[in-house]
N, C-alpha and C positions, 0 to 999 in steps of 0.2 A: 818801201812799204812798211807800215808800222803794225805790229801784232797788237790787236786791240784787247784780246782776252787776257786778263791777269792770270798768272799761275796761282792756283789756289791749293793749299796743302794743309793736311790735318796736323796741327801742332799739338803734340802730347802735352806741352805746357799750357794747360787750360782746356785741353780736350775739345778743340774746335777747329773748323776749317777757316783759314785766313788767307788773305791775299799776300803773296810773297813778293818782296823787293829787297835787293841786297843793300847793305849799309853803304857800300862804295859803288858808285854808278858803274854798271856794266860788268862788275867782277863779283863772283860769289865765292866765299871762302867756306869750304866744306870739310868736315872731319868725320871719319867713320871708324868706329872701334874695330880693330883688326884682330887676328887670331893669336892665341897662345900656342906657340909652335912646338908642342910635345907629341903631336899625333897628326895623322892626315885629317884634313877638313872633310867632314861628312856633308851629305847633300843638304841637310838642314842648316848647317853653318853657311853654306854658299848661297842660301836664299838672301841673306843680309847683303851680300856683295852684289848680287844680281839686282836687288832693289835699289841699292845706292847708285849702281851704274844707270838704271832706268831714270832715277832722279837727275843724275848728271846730264844724261842725254836730253831730258826735258828742258833743263836750264840752257843747254846749248841750242836747242830748238827755238827758244825764246831770244836767241841772239846774245846771250850772256857768256862771258868767260868764266871758267871755273878753276879754282885752285884747290886741289883735292889732296887730303892727307889720309893715309891708312897706316896705322901703327902696327908694328910687329912686336909682340910681347915675347921676348927671348929671355926673360927672367922668370924663373919658376914661381908659381903661386899655389898656395893651398886653396881649398874651396873657399869662395869669397865670404860666405855667411859666417864661417867659423873664425876666419883670420889666422887660424893655426892649422896644424895638421900636416899631411905629407905634401912635399913639393912636387908638382907635376912633372917638371923637366928632370928632376933628379930621379924620380921613380922610373920615368921612361928611359933615362940613361942606364940605370941599373938593369932594367929589363932587357935592353937591347945591347948591353955591354959596349956602350960608346960613351964619350964625354958629353956633358950637357951642351957644349958648343957644337959638337957634331950633330947632336939631335936637333938643335935649333936650326942649324944650317940646312939639314936634310929636309925638314918639314916646311921650312920657309920656301925652298925651291919647289917643293910639291904644291904648295899653296899658289905660287905664281903660275905654275903649269895649269892648275885648275882655272885660274882667272883667264888665262889665254884660251883654254878650251871653250869657255863660256862666252868668249868675245866681250869680256869686260875691259873697258878702257883703262889703261894704266894710270894710276895716280901720279901726281907730280912728286910726291914724297912718300916713302915707306920707312919712317924712322924706327930704329931698333931701340928698345928700352935700355939695353946695356950701354948705349952710347950717350945716355942722358942722365946717368945716376948722379953726377955732381950737381947738375941743375935741379934734380929732385930734392937733394939734401938742402940746397939753398932755398928752395920753395918751402920746405917744411920748417926751416929755421925762421923764415918770416912769419909763418903761422904761430910759432912759439913766441916770437916777439909781440905779436898782436893778441896773445892771450887766448888762443883757440885750442890749446893742446894740454895734455898731461902725459907724464911718463910712468909706466909700470914695468914690471920685470920683462914682459914679452915685447915691449917696444914703446914707440911714441904713438899716441892716439889723438884723434880729433874729437873734441868735446862738442857733441851735437846740441847740447843744452844752450850753447852760446849762439846758436843760429835760430832765430825765431821763425824762419820760413822753411826750416829743414823738412824735407819730404814732400814739398809742394808738387814736384813733377810726378811722383808716384802716387799722389793722393794718399799718403801714409798717415795713419792715426798713430802719432808718436806715443801717446799715452798708452794706447793698446799694445804697441810693440814692447814698451817698457815692462808691461805687466805679464804679457802672455805669449810673446813671440817664441817660436820654436827655433832658437838659435843657440849654438853651443856656447856654454859659459866660458868666459875668459877671465881668469883670476885677476881681480883688481880693476876690471873695466867697469866704469860707473853706470853705463847704460848700454842696453843691447844694440842701440843704433850707433854708438860710437865705433869708429873704424880705425884700422891701423894705417899710419903714415909711414912708419918704419918698423919692420919686424926684426927684433933683435934675436941673435942666436941664443938658444937655451944653454944653461951651464953644461959644458962638456960637449956641446954640438959644434961641428965644423962644417958649414955648408960648402957645397961645391962652388956656388957663386956667392961671393960675399964682398962687402965693401965696408970700410971704416967710416964712422959718422960720429956726431956728438952724442949719440945714444948707443954707442957700442957697435961692434961688428954685426952685420946682418944684411938685409935687402929691403928695398923700398916696398911699400904697400901697393896692392893691385891698382887702386884708384888713382894714385899719384901720377903715374906715367902719362895718362891721357891729358890731364890738366896741363902738365909741364910741356909736353911735346906739341900740343895744339897751340898753346900760346906762343911758343918760340917760333913756330912755322907759319901761323896764320894771324898772329896779333892777339892782344889781350882779350878782345871781343871779336867774335866771328859770327857768320850767318846761320849755318845749319850744322847740327850734330846728329848723326844717324847711328842706329844699332838695332839689335834684336829686341823684341818686346820684353825679354827677360832682364835686359839692362835697365829698363825704365824704372824698376822698383828698387834697385839697390845701387848698381855701379854708377849710373848717371845721376842719381840723387846725391851720391857722395861726391862725384866730380863737381857738381854745382856748389855744394856746401863748401868744399875746400877752396874752390876757385874764387867764389864771391867773397869769402873771408880773406883770401890773399889779396884781391884787388881793392876791397874796401871802398868802392866808389859809389855804392848804392844802386848800380845799374845791373840789369840781368846780364849774366855772363854770355849766354848764347840766346839768340832770338827764337830760333826754331829748333824743335826736337822732333825727329821723325823716327818711327819704329815699325819694323815689319813683324808680322805675326809668325807663329811657329809653323813648321811643317810637321804634320802629324803622321804617325804610323799606327793605324788602328786608333785607339783612344789615347795614345801617349805621344808626346812630342818626341821627335828624333833627337837623341842626345848621346854623347859619348859615355856619360855616367850610367845610362841605361843599357849600354852595350850595343847601341845602334850605330855601327860604323859602316855605313853604306856610302861609298865615294863615287865620284865621277868615273874613275877608272873601273870600278865594279860594274857600273852601268854599261860602259863601253865593252867590257868583256861579255856582257849579255846581249850585245848587238845594238845598243842604243847610242845614237849620235849625241855628243854633249849638248848640241844646240836644240835637240828634242827636249832635253831637260829644261833648258832656258825657256823654250816655248811653253812647256808644261807650267812653269812658274808664272809666266806672263798671262796665262789663261785664267788665273785667279788674281783678285785684287791683293795688293801687298799687305793690307790691314786685315785680311780675312785668313783665318786658319785654313790650311790646305792639306787635304789627306793625300798622301802618296800611295799609289798602287802601281804595279807593273802594267796592269791593263790601261790605266790612265796615261802612263808614259808611252805605251804602245800607240795609243790614240794620238798623242801629241806627235809622235814620230811619223805616223801616217799623214797627219796634217802638214807637217814640215815637208815631207816628200811631195805632197800635192802642190804646196806653195812653190817649192823650188822648181818643179817641172813646169808650172804655169809661168812663173816669173822668168825662167830661163828662155822661154819662147819669145819674150818681149825684146830681146837684144840688150844692148848696153844701156845701163841706167844712168841718168844724169847725176852729177855729184850734188848731194843735198845734205846739209846739216841743220839748217834753220827753216822756219816756216816760210819766211820770205823767199828763200831759194826754191822751196817746193812749189810755191805759187808761180814763181817765174818760170820754172821748168814745165808747168802745165800749159803755158802759152795761152792760146785763145780758147782752150777747152773749158768753158764755163762750168760744165758739170763736174770736171775733175777738180777745179778750184773749190767748188762747193764741198766736195768730199774732203779735200785738204783742210778746209775750215772746220769740218766735223772732226777730223783727226786732232786738230788744234784744240777744239772744245773738249774732246775726251781726255787728252793728256793734260789739259789745264785743270780738269776736274779731279784733282788729287790723284793723278797718274792712273787713269782708268784704262789700263792696258787691255782688258778683255774687250772693251768697246772698240779699241783700235784694231784688234785682230778681226773682229766682226766686220768692220768697215773694209779692211783689206780683202777679206774673202768675198764680200759682196761685190766689191769693185772688180774683182777678177772675173766675176760672172756677168758683170754689167755689159749690156749691148750698146748703151748710149755713150760710152766713153771712147775717145780716140786712143790709138796705141800710145801716142805722146802723153796723153792724160793718164793712162794706166801706168806708164813708166814713172811719171812724176809721183803718183800715189804710192807705188811700190817703194820708190826711193825715200819718200817721206816716212813710210812705215818702218823701213830698214833703219832710218835715222833714230826714231824714237824707241823702237823695240830692241835694237841691237842685234837683229837677225840679218846677216850680210847677204841679202838677196843681190844678185848680180855678180857675186863672187863664188857662190856655191853652185855646183853642177848637180844634176840628178844622181850621178855616180857617187858624189861625196856623201850623200845621205842614204844610200842603199844599205840597209842593215843586214847583219847576220841574223840567224834564227833567234827569235825572242821568246820562244816557248808558246806563242800563239800561232794559229794557222795562217798561212799566206792568204792575202785577200786581193782580188782583182779590183783595185781602187777605181780604175776607169769605168768598169762596169757598175760599181756602186754609185759613182757620181752620176752616171746616166739614169740609174733607177731613181735616185733622189730628184733629179731634174724632171723625169717623167711624172713622178708623184706630184711635184709642185705644179706641173702643167695640168694634171688632172684636177688638183684642188682649185686652180684658177678657173677651170671649166666647170667647176661644181660637180664633177664626176666622182662623187664620194666613194662609190663602190670600188672603182679602180684605184683611187688613192689609198683606201684601206687595204686592198689586195697587195699593192706595192709595198706598203709599210710592213705587212706580214712577211713578204718575201725578204725584205731587208732584215727584219728581226731574225729570220731563219739563217741569214748569213752572219749573225752576230753583230749587227749594226743597229745602233739606236739613233733615231732621228729626233731632233728637237726643233720645233717651229718657233722662230723668234721674229721680232719686228723687222730684223734685217735679213730675213730669209731663213731657210732651213740649214741646220748644221748637223753633222753626224759624227759619231764616235764609235769605236769598237767596244764591245762589252764582253765579259767572260774572263 
């Protein structure tokens, strides 16, 4: 059976939704910017990898193979905008009284543990920047030969004036940046958009991680590693590059500039660029620089299952800013528990990865096949995970579906959402105290169902009375086209 709906994705390069197809039939080559391993990944960082995993699962759902690379930045870097300043790994090593190698190894393992906890599929490759420095030097040498660089005391810089399309991804007004950008001044740098390919040691400086190069002892620039490692592992051109929206304006802009200058073939380096939005804490994005170091382990210590956080993220579209609150996470955990209890009662789920497998698993249940087609439509519409969740919850309430059909739908949702229904038991997701009062969720479900029945019977007085009762329990009911949903508030 052929999946008819194309996968449509919002391409940051052009800011439009486009039909996606890989350059090589059946194989998608995907690169995701990985962490700089000087600290634990906070929950905002992990939104990027949950998003990339959802994308990967959507590609698999379409019957495609995926070759995925996530880099590990184990070379210390200063703040990207300044190109100079303190080295993050060296600062962490001094603070924790360890070597930079020990710091990188410790936080790399912590990152992998977070990915496992969130049920993120392992990438095929996790290249470490320190293993590719020679290739980075060779890459920079070719840029020198092609006339795209200049050297100053602080290192080798890419000359963005030589790139007439510089900043296209970020919709950057280069002239405006040259005149007024709030970027730390680098002595000798010709333009504020120019960026370091090689960061030379200052006189008298001896870095903990250092390599010799034609431009003296030092370390590669932040942007260089992604261009080099992605090309070596995926080929000179590949299909999709992902990252957080903050990378869209600087890091990815500079990756494109140096890569297309290196290749010199007049072709776009990467066809699709996808970016997830920030996770907000109040009015500010969650970030390490702002002191927001809330990790998956921190959430677990407060009684939240890691997959409740994954479900919380899936409840918002990846391109929408999402505000993090403990009440919102508690609501996601309640939803996860309800889903696990209900799906556990269905028995063993069929093995499903693709849309065709899901349809086959539904057998003769035409209503279930129709729901699976709606799931396909939702995930094909720029990864509309909130819609998939709504379809799942509605299907579990549906009376017209056979158990075989429900099992097929649950297996389909598990495949595209990365929530391992069929493997989780109710005991797995029972939380410790979260700071909010315990709630009899079975009773709440019954009240919601009673209210829906009253609305169907046009008994508005009873429906309003039931809503008031639910509000008194700290439950907010939202009526949608797919039926009522509820969340805890407070």
